[in-house]
C-alpha positions in Angstrom: 0.0 0.0 0.0 3.0 2.3 0.4 3.4 2.5 -3.4 0.0 4.1 -3.8 0.3 7.8 -3.0 -2.7 9.6 -1.5 -3.6 12.4 -3.8 -6.4 14.9 -3.8 -8.2 12.7 -6.4 -8.2 9.6 -4.2 -10.2 11.2 -1.4 -13.7 12.1 -2.7 -14.9 8.7 -3.8 -14.2 6.9 -0.5 -15.5 9.9 1.5 -18.7 9.9 -0.5 -19.1 6.2 -0.2 -18.6 6.3 3.6 -21.2 9.1 3.9 -23.7 7.3 1.8 -23.2 4.0 3.6 -23.7 5.6 7.0 -26.7 7.7 5.7 -28.5 4.7 4.2 -27.8 2.6 7.3 -29.2 5.3 9.6 -32.2 5.9 7.3 -33.2 2.3 6.6 -31.5 0.5 9.6 -30.3 -2.1 7.1 -26.5 -2.7 7.1 -26.3 -4.9 4.0 -28.2 -2.3 2.0 -26.0 0.5 3.2 -22.9 -1.5 2.3 -24.3 -2.4 -1.2 -25.2 1.2 -2.0 -22.0 2.6 -0.5 -20.0 0.1 -2.6 -21.8 1.2 -5.8 -21.3 4.9 -4.9 -17.6 4.2 -4.5 -17.1 2.0 -7.6 -18.8 4.2 -10.1 -16.6 7.4 -9.7 -13.5 5.5 -8.7 -13.5 3.5 -11.9 -14.5 6.4 -14.2 -13.9 9.9 -13.0 -10.9 9.3 -10.7 -9.2 6.5 -12.7 -5.9 7.5 -14.0 
């Protein structure tokens, strides 16, 4: 993990995913749903917008 530098582009996707995961979990009281939605929120921008 040391060979992957933390840049300003690497922060928004995980931060958004964490916020969505916690928000969905608190809203629906359903941990698996929160994890699923948070993963989708992280995967989409991480593989498109922030790839590179």
